[in-house]
NUNUTOR-378949 format. One line per 3 residues: number of its first residue (from 1); for each residue x, y, z of C-alpha. Coordinates in Angstrom, 1 decimal. Example, Ala and Ser with C-alpha at 12.3 -4.5 7.8 and 13.67 -1.06 7.14 Angstrom:
// residues 2
1) 12.3,-4.5,7.8; 13.7,-1.1,7.1
//
This chain:
// residues 548
1) 0.0,0.0,0.0; 1.4,3.4,-1.0; 0.1,7.0,-1.4
4) 0.9,10.0,-3.6; -0.2,13.6,-3.1; -0.7,16.3,-5.7
7) -1.9,19.9,-5.8; -4.2,21.0,-8.6; -6.0,24.2,-9.7
10) -9.5,23.6,-11.0; -9.7,27.0,-12.8; -6.1,27.7,-13.8
13) -6.8,30.4,-16.3; -9.1,32.4,-14.0; -6.4,32.3,-11.3
16) -3.7,33.7,-13.7; -6.0,36.6,-14.6; -6.7,37.3,-10.9
19) -2.9,37.5,-10.2; -2.9,40.8,-12.2; -4.3,42.3,-9.0
22) -0.8,42.2,-7.6; -0.2,45.4,-9.5; -2.6,47.3,-7.2
25) -0.6,47.2,-3.9; 2.6,48.0,-5.9; 1.0,51.0,-7.5
28) -0.4,52.2,-4.1; 3.1,52.0,-2.6; 4.7,53.8,-5.5
31) 2.2,56.7,-5.5; 1.5,56.9,-1.9; 2.8,60.3,-0.4
34) 4.4,59.9,2.9; 2.9,62.4,5.4; 5.4,65.1,6.5
37) 6.8,65.7,9.9; 5.9,68.8,11.8; 8.9,71.1,12.2
40) 8.7,74.5,13.8; 10.4,77.0,11.5; 10.1,80.6,10.7
43) 9.6,80.3,6.9; 8.6,77.4,4.6; 10.5,78.6,1.6
46) 13.4,76.3,2.4; 11.1,73.2,2.4; 9.5,73.5,-1.0
49) 12.6,72.3,-3.0; 13.1,69.4,-0.6; 9.5,68.2,-0.9
52) 9.6,68.4,-4.6; 12.7,66.2,-4.8; 11.1,63.7,-2.5
55) 8.0,63.4,-4.7; 10.1,62.9,-7.8; 12.1,60.1,-6.2
58) 9.5,57.3,-6.1; 10.7,54.2,-4.3; 9.3,51.3,-2.3
61) 8.9,52.0,1.4; 7.5,49.7,4.1; 8.5,46.6,2.1
64) 7.0,44.1,4.6; 3.6,45.9,4.3; 3.8,45.6,0.6
67) 4.6,41.9,0.7; 1.7,41.4,3.1; -0.8,43.2,0.8
70) 0.6,41.2,-2.2; 0.1,38.0,-0.3; -3.5,38.9,0.3
73) -4.1,39.5,-3.4; -2.3,36.3,-4.3; -4.5,34.3,-1.9
76) -7.6,35.8,-3.4; -6.4,34.8,-6.9; -5.7,31.3,-5.7
79) -9.2,31.1,-4.3; -10.6,32.1,-7.7; -8.5,29.3,-9.3
82) -10.2,26.7,-7.1; -7.3,24.8,-5.5; -7.6,21.1,-4.9
85) -5.5,18.7,-2.9; -5.6,15.1,-4.2; -4.2,12.0,-2.4
88) -3.8,8.9,-4.5; -3.8,5.7,-2.4; -3.0,2.3,-3.9
91) -6.0,-0.1,-3.9; -3.7,-3.1,-4.6; -5.1,-3.8,-8.0
94) -4.6,-7.4,-9.1; -1.8,-8.1,-11.5; -4.0,-10.5,-13.5
97) -6.6,-13.2,-13.4; -6.3,-17.0,-13.2; -9.5,-18.4,-14.6
100) -10.1,-22.0,-13.5; -12.4,-24.3,-15.5; -14.4,-26.9,-13.6
103) -12.2,-29.8,-14.9; -9.2,-28.0,-13.4; -10.6,-28.4,-9.9
106) -10.9,-32.2,-10.0; -8.7,-33.7,-7.2; -6.6,-35.8,-9.6
109) -5.8,-32.7,-11.6; -5.6,-30.1,-8.9; -2.6,-31.6,-7.1
112) -0.4,-31.1,-10.2; -1.8,-27.5,-10.8; -1.4,-26.1,-7.3
115) 2.4,-25.2,-7.5; 2.0,-23.1,-10.7; -1.3,-21.5,-9.5
118) 0.2,-20.7,-6.1; 3.1,-19.1,-7.8; 0.8,-16.8,-9.7
121) -1.2,-16.0,-6.6; 2.0,-14.8,-4.9; 2.6,-12.5,-7.8
124) -0.8,-10.8,-7.2; -3.0,-12.8,-9.5; -6.7,-13.3,-8.5
127) -8.4,-16.7,-8.8; -11.8,-16.9,-10.5; -13.9,-19.6,-12.1
130) -13.9,-19.9,-15.9; -17.7,-20.2,-15.9; -20.7,-17.9,-16.2
133) -20.3,-15.0,-13.7; -16.5,-15.6,-13.2; -17.1,-16.2,-9.5
136) -14.1,-15.4,-7.3; -12.3,-18.2,-5.5; -11.3,-17.1,-2.0
139) -8.2,-18.2,-0.2; -10.2,-20.3,2.1; -11.9,-22.1,-0.7
142) -8.6,-22.6,-2.5; -7.1,-24.2,0.6; -10.1,-26.6,1.0
145) -10.6,-29.4,-1.6; -14.2,-29.9,-0.3; -15.0,-26.2,-0.9
148) -13.5,-26.4,-4.4; -15.6,-29.5,-5.2; -18.8,-27.5,-4.4
151) -17.9,-24.8,-6.8; -18.0,-27.1,-9.8; -21.2,-28.0,-11.6
154) -21.6,-31.6,-12.7; -22.3,-32.2,-16.4; -24.8,-34.9,-15.7
157) -27.5,-34.7,-13.1; -29.3,-37.9,-12.2; -33.0,-38.0,-11.5
160) -35.1,-40.9,-10.4; -36.0,-42.2,-13.9; -33.7,-40.5,-16.4
163) -30.6,-38.4,-17.0; -30.5,-34.7,-17.6; -27.5,-33.4,-19.5
166) -26.3,-29.8,-19.0; -25.1,-28.2,-22.2; -21.3,-28.0,-22.2
169) -20.0,-24.5,-21.8; -18.5,-22.9,-25.0; -15.0,-21.9,-24.0
172) -14.6,-19.7,-27.2; -17.5,-17.5,-26.1; -16.4,-17.6,-22.4
175) -12.9,-16.4,-23.3; -14.2,-13.5,-25.3; -16.4,-12.6,-22.4
178) -13.5,-12.7,-20.0; -11.4,-10.4,-22.2; -14.2,-7.9,-22.3
181) -14.9,-8.2,-18.5; -11.2,-7.7,-17.5; -9.7,-5.4,-20.1
184) -6.0,-4.6,-20.1; -5.2,-7.4,-17.6; -3.2,-10.6,-18.1
187) -5.6,-13.6,-18.2; -4.5,-17.2,-17.7; -7.2,-19.7,-18.6
190) -6.6,-23.1,-17.0; -8.9,-25.5,-18.8; -9.1,-28.7,-20.6
193) -9.1,-29.0,-24.4; -12.2,-31.2,-24.7; -13.7,-30.8,-28.2
196) -17.2,-30.5,-26.7; -16.3,-27.1,-25.2; -15.1,-25.5,-28.4
199) -17.9,-24.9,-30.9; -18.4,-22.2,-33.4; -15.7,-19.9,-34.9
202) -12.6,-19.0,-33.0; -12.9,-15.4,-31.7; -10.3,-12.7,-31.9
205) -8.7,-12.6,-28.4; -6.1,-10.2,-27.0; -2.5,-11.4,-26.8
208) -2.5,-11.1,-22.9; -4.9,-14.0,-22.7; -3.0,-17.3,-22.5
211) -4.1,-20.9,-22.1; -2.8,-23.6,-19.8; -4.2,-26.9,-20.9
214) -5.3,-29.3,-18.2; -4.4,-33.0,-18.6; -7.5,-35.1,-19.3
217) -7.9,-38.9,-19.3; -6.5,-40.5,-22.5; -9.6,-42.7,-22.8
220) -13.0,-43.1,-21.3; -15.2,-46.3,-21.2; -18.8,-46.0,-20.0
223) -22.2,-47.5,-20.2; -23.8,-45.5,-23.1; -27.3,-47.1,-23.1
226) -29.4,-50.2,-22.7; -32.6,-51.5,-24.3; -34.6,-54.7,-24.2
229) -33.9,-57.0,-27.2; -36.1,-59.9,-26.0; -38.2,-61.1,-23.1
232) -35.1,-61.7,-21.0; -32.2,-60.2,-22.9; -30.8,-56.7,-23.0
235) -28.6,-54.9,-25.6; -25.9,-52.8,-23.9; -24.0,-50.1,-25.7
238) -20.4,-49.6,-24.4; -18.9,-46.3,-25.4; -15.1,-45.8,-25.8
241) -13.9,-42.3,-26.4; -10.2,-41.3,-27.0; -8.5,-38.1,-28.1
244) -8.9,-39.0,-31.8; -12.4,-40.6,-31.9; -15.4,-42.1,-30.1
247) -16.6,-45.6,-30.8; -19.5,-47.8,-29.6; -19.9,-51.5,-29.2
250) -23.1,-53.4,-28.7; -23.2,-56.4,-26.3; -26.2,-58.6,-25.7
253) -26.6,-60.0,-22.2; -29.2,-62.0,-20.3; -31.2,-60.2,-17.7
256) -31.6,-61.7,-14.3; -35.1,-61.8,-12.7; -34.0,-60.1,-9.5
259) -31.7,-57.3,-8.7; -28.1,-58.5,-9.2; -24.9,-57.8,-11.0
262) -24.6,-58.0,-14.8; -21.1,-58.6,-16.3; -20.2,-56.6,-19.5
265) -16.7,-56.8,-21.1; -14.7,-53.6,-20.6; -16.9,-52.3,-17.7
268) -17.1,-53.0,-14.0; -20.0,-55.2,-12.8; -23.2,-53.3,-13.6
271) -26.0,-53.1,-10.9; -29.3,-54.2,-12.4; -32.6,-53.0,-10.8
274) -35.8,-54.5,-12.2; -38.8,-52.3,-13.1; -41.1,-51.7,-10.2
277) -44.4,-49.6,-10.0; -44.3,-48.7,-13.6; -40.7,-47.4,-13.6
280) -38.2,-48.7,-16.1; -35.5,-51.1,-15.1; -32.1,-49.6,-14.8
283) -28.4,-50.5,-15.1; -25.9,-48.6,-13.1; -22.2,-48.3,-13.5
286) -20.4,-47.7,-10.2; -20.0,-44.0,-9.6; -22.3,-43.1,-12.5
289) -26.0,-42.2,-12.8; -28.4,-45.1,-13.5; -29.2,-45.8,-17.2
292) -32.8,-46.8,-18.0; -33.3,-50.0,-19.9; -35.5,-48.8,-22.8
295) -38.5,-50.7,-24.0; -40.1,-50.6,-27.4; -38.8,-49.1,-30.7
298) -37.5,-45.6,-31.4; -40.6,-44.0,-33.0; -40.2,-41.4,-35.8
301) -43.0,-39.5,-37.5; -42.2,-38.0,-40.9; -44.2,-35.4,-42.8
304) -43.3,-33.8,-46.2; -45.1,-31.6,-48.6; -44.5,-31.4,-52.4
307) -41.6,-28.8,-52.2; -39.7,-30.9,-49.6; -40.4,-34.4,-51.0
310) -36.8,-34.9,-52.1; -35.7,-34.1,-48.5; -38.1,-36.6,-47.2
313) -36.7,-39.4,-49.3; -33.1,-38.6,-48.1; -34.2,-38.4,-44.5
316) -35.9,-41.8,-44.6; -32.9,-43.4,-46.3; -30.4,-41.8,-43.9
319) -32.4,-42.9,-40.8; -32.6,-46.5,-42.0; -28.9,-46.5,-42.6
322) -28.3,-45.0,-39.1; -30.6,-47.6,-37.4; -27.8,-50.2,-37.6
325) -26.0,-48.3,-34.8; -29.1,-47.7,-32.7; -29.7,-49.6,-29.5
328) -33.4,-49.8,-30.3; -35.4,-50.9,-33.3; -36.3,-47.9,-35.5
331) -39.9,-47.4,-36.5; -40.6,-44.8,-39.1; -44.2,-43.8,-39.8
334) -45.5,-41.4,-42.5; -47.7,-38.7,-41.0; -50.1,-36.1,-42.4
337) -50.8,-32.6,-41.3; -54.0,-33.8,-39.5; -52.2,-36.7,-37.6
340) -53.1,-36.9,-33.9; -51.2,-38.6,-31.2; -53.9,-39.4,-28.7
343) -54.4,-43.1,-29.6; -50.8,-44.1,-30.4; -47.6,-44.3,-28.3
346) -45.8,-40.9,-28.1; -43.2,-40.3,-30.8; -39.5,-39.7,-30.0
349) -38.8,-37.7,-33.2; -40.9,-35.5,-35.5; -39.7,-34.5,-38.9
352) -41.8,-31.6,-40.3; -40.5,-30.9,-43.8; -43.0,-28.3,-45.1
355) -43.5,-24.6,-45.6; -46.6,-24.7,-43.4; -46.5,-23.8,-39.7
358) -46.0,-26.7,-37.3; -49.5,-27.8,-36.0; -50.3,-27.3,-32.4
361) -50.6,-31.1,-31.8; -47.0,-31.5,-32.9; -45.8,-28.7,-30.7
364) -47.6,-30.4,-27.8; -45.5,-33.5,-28.4; -42.4,-31.4,-28.3
367) -43.4,-30.0,-24.9; -43.8,-33.6,-23.7; -40.3,-34.7,-24.7
370) -40.2,-35.3,-28.5; -37.5,-33.8,-30.8; -38.8,-31.8,-33.7
373) -36.7,-31.5,-37.0; -37.3,-28.7,-39.4; -35.4,-27.5,-42.5
376) -35.1,-24.1,-44.1; -38.0,-22.5,-45.8; -38.0,-19.9,-48.5
379) -35.3,-19.5,-51.1; -32.2,-19.0,-48.9; -29.0,-17.2,-49.8
382) -26.6,-18.5,-52.4; -23.1,-19.1,-51.1; -20.0,-21.3,-51.5
385) -19.1,-23.0,-48.2; -18.4,-26.4,-46.7; -19.8,-28.1,-43.7
388) -17.3,-28.3,-40.8; -17.0,-32.0,-40.0; -14.2,-31.7,-37.5
391) -15.1,-33.9,-34.6; -18.4,-35.0,-36.3; -17.5,-37.4,-39.1
394) -14.7,-38.6,-41.3; -15.9,-38.0,-44.9; -15.1,-35.9,-47.9
397) -16.0,-32.2,-47.8; -19.7,-31.5,-47.9; -20.6,-28.4,-49.9
400) -23.2,-25.9,-48.7; -24.6,-23.9,-51.7; -27.7,-22.3,-50.2
403) -28.3,-21.3,-46.6; -31.0,-19.5,-44.7; -29.3,-16.7,-42.9
406) -32.4,-14.9,-41.6; -33.0,-17.0,-38.5; -32.1,-15.1,-35.3
409) -30.3,-17.2,-32.6; -31.1,-16.8,-28.9; -29.0,-17.3,-25.8
412) -30.5,-20.8,-25.4; -29.8,-21.9,-29.0; -27.0,-24.5,-29.3
415) -24.9,-24.7,-32.4; -24.8,-28.3,-33.6; -23.4,-28.0,-37.1
418) -21.6,-25.1,-38.8; -19.8,-24.2,-42.0; -16.2,-23.4,-42.3
421) -16.8,-19.7,-41.4; -18.8,-20.4,-38.3; -22.3,-19.8,-39.8
424) -25.0,-22.1,-38.3; -26.1,-25.0,-40.3; -28.0,-27.0,-37.6
427) -29.1,-25.5,-34.3; -31.0,-26.9,-31.3; -33.4,-25.0,-29.1
430) -34.7,-26.7,-25.9; -38.4,-26.5,-25.6; -40.3,-27.9,-22.7
433) -39.1,-31.5,-22.1; -38.0,-31.8,-25.8; -36.4,-29.6,-28.3
436) -36.4,-28.2,-31.9; -33.6,-28.9,-34.4; -33.5,-26.3,-37.2
439) -31.6,-27.2,-40.3; -30.7,-23.9,-42.0; -30.3,-25.6,-45.4
442) -32.1,-28.5,-47.0; -31.4,-32.1,-47.8; -31.7,-31.3,-51.5
445) -28.9,-31.4,-54.1; -29.6,-27.7,-55.1; -29.0,-26.7,-51.4
448) -26.2,-28.8,-50.1; -24.1,-31.9,-50.7; -25.5,-33.7,-47.6
451) -27.9,-36.0,-49.6; -25.0,-37.6,-51.4; -22.6,-37.5,-48.5
454) -21.8,-40.8,-46.6; -21.5,-38.6,-43.5; -25.3,-37.9,-43.3
457) -26.2,-41.3,-41.6; -23.4,-40.9,-39.2; -24.4,-37.3,-38.3
460) -28.1,-38.3,-37.8; -27.0,-41.3,-35.7; -25.1,-38.9,-33.3
463) -28.3,-36.9,-32.9; -30.5,-40.0,-32.3; -28.0,-41.3,-29.7
466) -27.7,-37.9,-28.0; -31.4,-38.3,-27.1; -31.4,-42.0,-26.3
469) -28.0,-42.0,-24.5; -27.6,-38.5,-23.1; -24.3,-39.3,-21.4
472) -22.5,-39.1,-24.7; -21.4,-35.5,-24.4; -20.3,-35.9,-20.8
475) -17.9,-38.7,-21.7; -16.6,-37.3,-25.0; -12.8,-37.5,-24.7
478) -12.0,-36.0,-28.1; -9.7,-33.0,-27.7; -8.9,-29.9,-29.6
481) -5.5,-29.5,-31.1; -3.5,-27.5,-28.6; -1.9,-25.4,-31.4
484) -5.3,-23.8,-32.1; -5.2,-22.3,-28.6; -2.1,-20.3,-29.3
487) -2.2,-19.6,-33.0; -5.2,-17.3,-32.8; -4.1,-14.9,-30.1
490) -3.5,-11.4,-31.7; -2.8,-8.1,-30.1; -6.1,-6.3,-29.5
493) -4.9,-2.8,-30.4; -8.4,-1.4,-30.5; -8.6,-1.9,-26.7
496) -5.0,-0.9,-25.8; -5.0,2.9,-26.4; -3.0,5.3,-24.3
499) -6.2,6.7,-22.8; -7.5,3.3,-21.8; -4.1,2.5,-20.2
502) -4.2,5.7,-18.2; -7.7,5.0,-17.1; -6.6,1.5,-16.1
505) -3.8,2.9,-14.0; -6.1,5.4,-12.3; -8.7,2.8,-11.6
508) -6.2,0.9,-9.5; -5.8,3.9,-7.2; -8.3,5.3,-4.6
511) -8.4,9.1,-5.1; -9.3,11.4,-2.2; -9.9,15.0,-3.2
514) -10.1,18.0,-0.8; -11.2,21.5,-1.8; -9.0,24.3,-0.3
517) -10.9,27.4,-1.4; -12.5,28.0,2.0; -9.1,27.7,3.7
520) -7.4,30.0,1.3; -10.1,32.7,1.8; -9.8,32.4,5.5
523) -6.0,32.8,5.3; -6.6,35.9,3.1; -8.9,37.4,5.8
526) -6.4,36.8,8.5; -3.7,38.5,6.5; -6.1,41.4,5.8
529) -6.7,41.9,9.5; -3.0,41.9,10.1; -2.4,44.4,7.3
532) -5.0,46.8,8.7; -3.4,46.6,12.1; 0.1,47.3,10.8
535) -1.1,50.1,8.6; -3.0,51.8,11.4; -0.1,51.4,13.8
538) 2.3,53.0,11.3; 0.0,56.0,10.8; -0.4,56.4,14.6
541) 3.4,56.5,15.1; 4.2,58.8,12.1; 4.2,62.6,13.1
544) 2.7,65.1,10.7; 4.6,68.0,9.0; 3.2,71.6,9.1
547) 4.5,75.1,9.0; 4.5,77.4,12.0
//
C-alpha cells in the first residue's frame, strides 16, 4: 500500500488573470505620499525644494507591508483558481486473473496444478472460475478441496428415472467474455481441451490471454445405453472415447429376474434393478447415474409436402442406414398434417418438412419430450461454403450452396453443425421436455451436398444417440489440437490505447480530493486583518509636517 499527493488548480486560467491584482498594492506604494513631519520653522521657503525632490524620487517603502498586501491579493487569486488537494492511495489492483475451468478443480488434476497456480497468486493474480459470472475463488476455498468441489457444476444430473445433461460451456465465447470483463489485464485460462467445449468460430482474443491446458484422461469407457432385445435379454452399448475418436460396441446380455450384477466386457460389474411400480428397469455403472433399460422401438414421425419431397426421401434413407448403430429398433411412420397422437404411443422424433407452420398437436408432443426437426423454408441465400466436419464425421467435404441466414439465434440456442466460417447449419433449441432442431439448409442437391454424402447417416446417428443416450457428451474425450489455442491470439490494439491505459492505472488507485478554497479565503482574511493593524499602527506612530 502506498500513497501519492498532488496539488491541482481547478480554474487555472481564472487564477492567472486574478494574479494581475498584484499590480494594485505595488501602485499604491509607489504613488502613496508619505505624510510630512511637523517642524517649527520661521519660513517654509526652504522646504519646497526638498518636498519636490522627495516626490520625484518614487521608491518602495514599508517593504513588509507591501509583501503582506501582495500575499492577500495572491491568496484571493488562488481562491478564484479553485485549489484542490488530491491524495492517491493504492488499492492493490490485481496483476491479472487466473480463470479455472471446472475440470481443473478435480482432485486428480488439482494436485499437479497447485504449484503453478500458487506461484501466480504470490505475484498478485486473483483466482476466478472460468464459468458464467467468473465467480471469485477465495483463499479459504482454494485451501479446502471440499469447498472447491462444491464450486463445480456436474455435467450430468441424475433423476429418479432418467438423466438430464447440462449443455457444455462454450470456451470460445467464455474467453471472449473474460477479455471484455477484465480489459488490459493478463488472463491465464486453466482449462481442458475437450472438443465439446469448443464450438463455433474462434474469436479474436487479446495477446495477454493465454491458455494452460489441463491434462485429461486419455480414454473413457462408459455405459452408453441399454434396451430390451427380447423377453429376458438386453442390448448394452459400451462407449469408448479417445482423443482421436469415439466408438461404440453393442453387447447382448441375459437379464436376471431379480436385482443383481450384470457382467459386461470392458466395464465393471453393472448393478441391475428390475422395473417396479411402472418405472423402467435400470443398469448402473459404479460411480455413474443409472441408465434406464429402454423398451419398445424408437418412434419417428415423418411429414413432407411437395416442395420438400426430395428431402423426405433422403431423411428416410439416412435414418434407415443409421438404425444399424441404434440400440433400439427404428420405427418410421409417415404422417399427415392432420395426424393426432392421442391413440398411439408418443413419438420420439418428429420430422416436419414443409413450408406450413407446425401444427399445435406436434408442438404439444415437443413439450412432452419429442424432438422436432425442421429444415429451411423460403429461397435462402446463395453461397459457397463447406460443412465443418471436425469432430463430427470422417468424410469428404460437404458443400453448402444455399443457406437460410435470416434466423435469429437466442441465448439458449446451441450450435450443432456449422460451416467453415462459423455460420450455423444446424441448431438446437430446448423447448419444454423436448427440443427443436432447425436445419438452415435443405437435404436437396440444389441446397447442399448432404444428400450424397456418406456422413449424413453418421451425423443423424449422433443426434439420435444424444437423445437416447444423453451421457454421450459428458464422456466425449476427443480433444482440440493445442496449437489452435495459441495460434489465434492477436494483439487487441483497439482496446489498448494510451487513454485506456491511463484509465486502467487510475482505476487501481483510490483518489481522495479536498477543496482548499475556503481555507485560502480564511487565510486571506487573517492577513487582511494583520495588514490593517500594521497600517493603522504605522499611521499612529508617524508625526505630521506643518508650517508654524
